[in-house]
C-alpha positions as CSV (number, residue, x, y, z in Angstrom):
1,M,-47.9,-22.1,27.0
2,D,-48.1,-18.5,27.7
3,N,-46.3,-18.0,31.0
4,R,-48.4,-15.0,32.1
5,H,-51.9,-16.3,31.6
6,D,-51.5,-20.1,31.5
7,L,-53.0,-20.2,27.9
8,I,-51.9,-22.9,25.4
9,V,-50.8,-21.1,22.3
10,D,-49.5,-24.0,20.3
11,C,-49.5,-27.8,20.5
12,H,-47.8,-30.6,18.6
13,V,-48.1,-34.4,18.9
14,T,-44.8,-36.3,18.3
15,Q,-43.5,-39.8,18.5
16,A,-41.9,-40.9,21.8
17,T,-38.3,-40.9,20.5
18,G,-36.6,-39.1,23.3
19,T,-36.2,-35.9,21.3
20,G,-39.9,-35.3,20.4
21,E,-40.3,-32.3,22.8
22,R,-37.1,-30.6,21.4
23,D,-38.2,-31.3,17.8
24,A,-41.6,-29.9,18.4
25,A,-40.2,-26.8,20.1
26,K,-37.9,-26.1,17.1
27,D,-40.9,-26.5,14.7
28,M,-43.1,-24.2,16.8
29,A,-40.4,-21.6,17.0
30,A,-39.9,-21.7,13.3
31,D,-43.6,-21.2,12.7
32,L,-43.7,-17.9,14.6
33,S,-44.5,-15.0,12.3
34,G,-43.2,-11.5,12.3
35,A,-39.8,-9.9,12.2
36,H,-39.7,-8.9,15.9
37,Q,-37.6,-10.7,18.5
38,K,-39.4,-13.7,20.2
39,T,-38.9,-15.0,23.8
40,I,-39.0,-18.7,24.3
41,G,-38.9,-20.4,27.7
42,A,-37.6,-24.0,28.2
43,D,-36.4,-26.4,30.8
44,K,-32.7,-27.0,31.4
45,N,-32.5,-30.3,29.6
46,Y,-31.2,-32.2,32.7
47,D,-32.2,-35.5,31.2
48,T,-30.2,-35.1,27.9
49,T,-26.6,-35.0,26.9
50,G,-27.1,-33.0,23.6
51,S,-28.1,-29.5,23.0
52,W,-31.7,-29.0,21.7
53,L,-30.5,-26.0,19.5
54,R,-28.6,-28.2,17.0
């Protein structure tokens, strides 16, 4: 979701495994093209014990 204009810019459907949101976020970030720096927003993972950046 684009934070400035509330536009959906990418969407993935995943299995309800408890890590689907994190897995989809990593896949979507890897799919971004270009060599310039990207900014990614995320929640604080309050409901998890592991890091989503593994």
